[in-house]
Each structure stands twice: as C-alpha cells, then as structure tokens.
C-alpha positions in Angstrom: 0.2 -0.2 -0.3 1.3 3.7 -1.2 1.1 5.0 2.3 3.1 2.3 4.5 5.6 2.4 1.9 6.3 6.2 2.2 6.2 5.8 5.6 8.9 2.7 5.5 11.7 4.9 4.2 11.4 7.3 6.8 13.6 6.7 9.9 12.8 8.3 13.8 16.2 8.9 14.9 15.9 9.1 19.1 18.1 11.0 21.2 20.5 7.8 22.5 18.8 7.7 26.2 15.8 7.5 25.0 16.9 4.2 22.2 18.9 2.9 25.2 15.2 2.7 27.2 13.5 1.1 23.8 17.0 -0.9 23.6 17.3 -2.7 27.0 14.1 -2.5 28.6 11.3 -2.8 25.9 8.7 -5.5 27.3 10.0 -5.3 31.3 7.6 -4.3 34.6 10.6 -2.3 36.3 13.9 -1.7 35.9 16.8 0.0 38.1 18.0 3.0 35.9 19.9 4.6 38.4 21.4 3.9 42.4 18.2 5.4 43.8 15.9 5.4 40.5 13.3 2.5 39.4 11.9 3.1 36.2 8.6 1.0 35.5 6.4 0.3 32.3 4.6 -3.3 33.3 0.6 -1.8 33.2 -0.4 -3.7 35.5 2.4 -2.2 37.9 2.1 1.7 36.6 -1.4 1.4 37.5 -0.6 0.0 41.5 2.1 3.0 41.5 0.2 5.5 40.2 -3.2 4.8 42.0 -1.2 4.9 45.7 -1.1 7.9 45.9 -2.2 11.5 44.5 0.9 13.7 42.9 2.3 16.2 45.1 2.4 19.9 43.7 6.7 19.2 42.9 5.5 16.0 40.9 2.7 17.7 39.0 4.5 18.9 35.6 2.4 22.4 34.9 1.8 23.4 38.0 5.1 23.2 40.7 5.5 26.3 42.5 6.3 29.2 40.7 8.7 32.1 42.0 8.7 30.5 44.9 4.5 30.7 45.5 2.5 27.4 46.1 -0.5 26.2 43.2 -2.9 24.8 45.2 -5.0 22.6 42.9 -7.9 24.7 43.2 -6.1 27.7 41.9 -4.2 25.6 39.0 -8.1 24.0 38.4 -9.1 27.7 38.1 -6.3 28.4 35.7 -7.0 25.9 33.4 -10.6 26.5 33.3 -9.4 30.1 32.5 -7.5 28.7 29.3 -10.2 26.6 28.7 -12.7 29.4 28.1 -9.8 30.9 25.4 -9.9 28.0 23.4 -13.6 28.0 22.9 -14.0 31.3 22.0 -11.0 30.7 19.7 -12.7 27.6 18.4 -16.1 29.0 18.3 -15.0 31.7 15.5 -17.1 31.5 12.6 -14.3 30.5 10.5 -11.4 29.9 13.2 -8.9 28.0 10.1 -10.0 29.3 7.0 -9.2 27.0 3.6 -6.8 30.2 2.5 -4.4 29.5 5.7 -1.4 28.0 4.8 0.2 25.7 7.0 3.3 24.7 4.9 6.7 25.1 6.6 8.6 23.5 9.5 6.8 21.8 12.0 5.7 21.9 14.8 6.9 25.9 14.5 4.2 26.7 12.1 1.6 24.8 13.7 2.8 26.5 17.2 2.5 30.0 15.8 -0.4 29.9 14.2 -2.4 28.2 17.5 -0.7 31.6 19.6 -2.2 34.0 16.9 -5.8 31.8 17.3 -6.0 31.5 20.9 -4.5 34.7 22.2 -5.2 36.8 19.1 -4.9 40.8 20.6 -3.0 40.1 23.9 -0.1 42.5 24.3 3.1 41.6 22.9 4.7 41.4 26.6 2.4 38.5 27.2 2.3 36.8 23.6 6.0 36.7 23.6 5.6 34.2 26.2 4.7 31.6 23.8 8.0 31.7 22.0 9.6 28.5 21.9 13.0 30.1 22.2 12.7 30.7 25.4 12.6 27.1 26.7 16.4 27.2 25.7 17.3 28.5 28.7 15.0 28.7 31.7 16.5 32.2 32.8 15.6 33.7 29.7 12.2 33.0 30.7 12.8 34.7 33.9 14.4 37.7 32.1 11.4 38.1 30.0 9.2 38.3 32.8 10.8 40.5 35.0 11.4 42.8 32.2 7.7 42.7 31.5 6.3 42.5 34.3 8.4 45.7 35.0 7.2 47.9 31.9 4.8 50.8 32.4 1.2 51.7 30.8 -0.3 48.2 31.6 -3.0 46.6 29.5 -6.6 47.9 30.8 -8.8 44.8 31.9 -11.2 44.3 29.3 -13.0 41.8 26.5 -10.6 42.5 23.7 -8.4 40.4 26.2 -8.5 36.6 26.7 -9.4 35.8 29.7 -5.8 35.4 30.5 -4.6 38.3 29.9 -6.9 39.4 31.9 -5.4 37.7 35.2 -2.3 39.8 34.5 -4.0 43.1 33.6 -5.9 42.5 36.9 -2.7 42.3 39.1 -2.0 45.1 41.1 1.7 44.9 42.2 4.9 44.0 40.9 5.1 40.6 42.4 1.3 39.8 41.4 2.0 40.7 37.6 5.0 38.8 37.8 3.2 35.7 39.3 0.6 36.3 36.5 2.9 36.2 33.5 4.5 32.8 34.9 1.1 31.9 35.0 0.7 33.0 31.6 3.5 30.8 30.5 2.6 27.9 31.7 -1.0 27.7 31.0 -0.9 28.7 27.7 2.3 27.3 26.1 1.9 24.1 27.0 -1.4 23.6 24.8 -0.1 25.3 22.0 3.5 23.3 22.1 1.6 19.9 22.7 -0.6 20.4 19.8 1.7 21.2 17.3 3.7 19.0 18.3 1.1 15.9 18.7 0.2 17.2 15.2 3.7 16.8 13.8 4.2 13.3 15.2 1.1 12.2 13.6 2.4 13.4 10.3 5.7 12.3 10.4 4.6 8.5 11.8 1.3 8.0 9.6 0.8 10.1 6.6 0.0 10.1 3.9 -3.2 8.9 5.8 -6.3 6.1 4.3 -9.2 8.5 3.3 -11.4 6.9 5.6 -9.1 7.2 8.6 -10.5 9.2 11.5 -8.4 12.1 12.7 -8.9 11.3 16.2 -8.1 7.9 15.6 -4.7 9.1 14.2 -3.8 11.0 17.0 -4.6 8.5 19.8 -1.7 6.2 18.0 0.8 9.3 17.2 0.2 9.6 21.3 0.6 5.5 21.6 4.6 6.0 19.5 5.4 9.1 20.6 3.2 10.0 24.2 3.6 13.6 25.1 4.1 12.6 28.6 7.0 10.0 28.1 7.3 9.5 31.6 5.7 10.6 35.0 8.3 11.4 38.3 7.1 9.9 41.5 9.2 11.1 44.5 10.0 8.3 47.0 7.0 7.4 49.6 6.2 4.8 51.7 3.7 3.4 49.5 5.5 1.7 47.3 7.8 -1.0 48.7 4.8 -2.1 49.9 3.5 -2.9 46.3 6.3 -4.3 45.1 9.7 -5.0 47.4 11.9 -4.9 44.1 11.3 -0.8 45.1 13.3 0.5 48.1 12.4 3.6 50.4 14.8 5.6 49.0 14.0 4.9 45.4 12.2 7.8 43.2 10.1 6.0 40.7 10.2 7.1 36.8 7.1 5.8 34.8 8.2 5.1 31.6 5.0 5.4 29.2 7.2 5.3 26.1 7.6 1.8 26.6 4.3 0.6 28.1 2.8 2.3 25.1 5.1 -0.2 22.7 4.9 -3.2 24.9 4.5 -6.2 22.7 2.4 -8.3 25.4 -0.2 -5.0 25.2 -0.2 -3.9 21.6 -0.1 -6.2 18.1 2.3 -5.4 15.8 3.5 -2.7 18.7 6.2 -0.2 16.5 3.6 0.0 13.6 1.8 3.0 13.2 -2.1 1.7 12.9 -4.8 4.5 13.4 -7.7 1.3 12.8 -7.0 -0.1 16.3 -8.5 2.4 17.8 -11.8 1.1 16.4 -13.9 0.3 19.2 -11.0 0.9 21.7 -11.9 3.6 24.9 -8.4 5.7 25.0 -9.3 6.1 28.7 -10.0 2.7 29.3 -7.0 0.8 27.7 -4.9 -1.1 30.0 -1.1 0.6 30.1 -2.3 3.5 27.7 -1.7 7.1 29.2 -0.7 9.9 27.0 -2.0 12.2 29.2 -1.2 10.4 32.8 -3.1 8.2 34.5 -6.9 8.0 35.0 -6.6 9.1 38.7 -4.9 12.0 37.5 -5.3 12.8 33.7 -4.2 16.2 32.2 -6.5 18.8 32.5 -5.0 20.5 28.8 -6.0 17.1 27.6 -9.6 18.8 26.0 -8.6 21.3 24.6 -5.6 19.6 23.1 -7.7 16.9 21.3 -10.4 19.5 19.2 -7.6 22.1 18.3 -5.1 19.1 16.8 -8.2 17.7 14.8 -8.6 21.1 13.8 -5.2 21.7 12.3 -5.1 17.9 11.2 -8.3 17.6 9.1 -7.2 21.3 7.4 -3.7 19.9 6.6 -5.6 16.7 5.1 -8.3 18.8 2.8 -5.8 21.4 1.6 -3.4 18.8 0.4 -0.2 19.8 2.4 2.4 16.6 2.6 5.5 15.7 4.4 7.9 16.5 1.7 8.9 13.2 0.6 13.2 14.0 0.4 12.8 14.0 4.3 14.1 10.9 5.2 15.0 11.1 9.0 13.4 13.1 12.1 15.0 13.4 15.5 13.1 12.9 18.2 15.3 15.3 21.4 15.4 14.1 24.8 13.1 16.5 26.2 9.9 16.8 28.8 7.2 17.0 25.4 8.5 14.1 22.9 8.3 15.0 19.8 10.1 15.1 16.4 12.0 18.2 16.1 11.0 18.9 12.7 9.1 17.7 10.0 8.7 19.5 6.0 5.7 20.0 5.1 4.9 21.2 1.7 1.6 21.7 -1.0 2.1 18.3 -3.0 2.8 20.3 -6.1 5.6 21.9 -5.1 7.8 19.9 -2.3 10.8 18.2 -3.3 10.7 14.4 -4.4 13.7 12.3 -3.5 
C-alpha cells in the first residue's frame, strides 16, 4: 500500500538515552535506571503505583511552585478553566481556520505560531512573547522576559478585547502579582500550543499519507501511543511504593515510562507500527497501559483543549493537500519533556521536492 511504503522510508532517530530505554528495557515491568531511581513500564504495576497516592505539587508537570509560591489544586483548576474559555472562544469563531490559511513549512513551529495567534489573539506583546519556543532553551531567559515584562509601564486595562488569561495579568495590582501572572500565562497557554503542534507533527511524520477513511482522532491516538506527550511521569520516593513491590527500596524515586508501556508487545499487536485502525472500538480512557495524558486517577486537565485543536489542524492539512516532503528521510526526537519530532517539513503536493 503506498502510504505504508512512504512511511517505511522514514527513520525516526531517538536521542541516545531514549533509544537505550527502548533497546534495553522494552517489555520489562520494572528496571533499575539509577542507584536511586526505578523505572516502571508494566501496565499493571504502573496502575498500582499511580493509584497509590496523588501527585504532590512538585510532581505536577505544569503547576509546580512558581516564583516560590505554591499553586494549589484549586488555583490550578481555575487557571485551566480560564485558558479553556480562551480555547473555546477561538474554536467558536465563524471560521477559525479558513481554507486559505497556509500551514506549509517546518513543523511543529509553524503550527505553534498559528495556534498562538488563534488562541491569544490581541493580547499585548509582553504576554504573547512568552509563547516563544526560544524561551525553552534556557529557563533564565524565561525569567528575564517575565521580570522585564512585569516591570514595564502602561499595563493593559482589563476588558473583553483581552483573553481571559491575559485579564489575570491586567488585574494584577503589584509588581510581584504581575510577575506571577506572567508566569501563570506561560505555564497555562504555552503547553497547550506546544503540545498540539507537536502532536500534529508527530502524526504527520509517523503516519502520513493517511487512508481516506482514517479518523483524525484515531490518527492522533495512535501518534500519542508511539510518541506519548507525557513519556515519563515522576513520583518521588514514598512509603507506599515498597509495599506494592519489594524490588522498590524506601529511598527509590519512581519514573513511570509510558514510552515503553505504549510499545509493550504484551499489550499491542505490531507495537512499532502506526495503525490508527487499532482504535476503532477502543476507549483510550480505559485501554490498559495507555496514558499519553497521565494516569486515569489524574489525567492532564489540558487534554480536552489539545484534542479539538489538534483535530482542527490535522483536518485542515489533509483537506488542503499538504504532505510531508518526500525528500525528508529522517527526523530527530530529542530528550526533552514533551516528546516529539524536532522538525517535519510540510509542503503543497505540487511543490515539495521528491527524492
């Protein structure tokens, strides 16, 4: 079949440490990664570990303490509801993604830039700059940008022209509150746009061109199986864990590894193949070992925003005839928190270079 032949000519190059995990530990339920760190990949054991207790604030990926201030679960939930309102407002526009929109170019950065404009609209530059992927290079750069932005005069007035998230900044009274609000802005908005654009890029690299009848949602589920956004989940040492499995010591931290669980040959037929059709009739929320947005006990709050945006982009790409450049043979997957291909070149079918 042509699409399968196209995919087999592509090579996904994992960072050495990721490749070592796949080469050395695939199919194992528990491995010792470091003298004080246990890796968990077995579906049943993962479920027991993650069900034992809820994540602490330092274990939550998005809402760890910010500028020395704790972010309570109630506040985190409120912030996610706020960015959720902005995503819904973007999707409820009469035509959020017109056919004339050109999404060709390098992904995921092209998708990220489009989503930043779609979701954040007319927010002031000092906030929109926090969406820059350049800030991922060095946390100090993010901190410098926030400090400078919070100190600038002429703050925007609260009002309907701003997103709900930007109004949190506009309503902040003191410098420290403005600085905190800018940190929250990046913590809430950037991961949504980063995740969506990366997920779509992963799906295109792993599976395009897709069969005409393939569901966009099933394509995305399968992309998250092979390249799960949350490819590892940290749990710090805790008394509950040695009681679950005596191979875990009282001083051992735990690193859950969906990267391995999602490819476990005991759970998946043809685990390394991209097969969106495997999701026909499967419920991703109740499929053993499948946890791209975390465990059922604590799903990522952002998943309800990620999927509609990703489907919107993927549908547009398929409908407007964009394709992965045939001349691209390899894509790197770096060792970063959000698992994804570094660059996928997307172009119009009539213009891409064949090779």
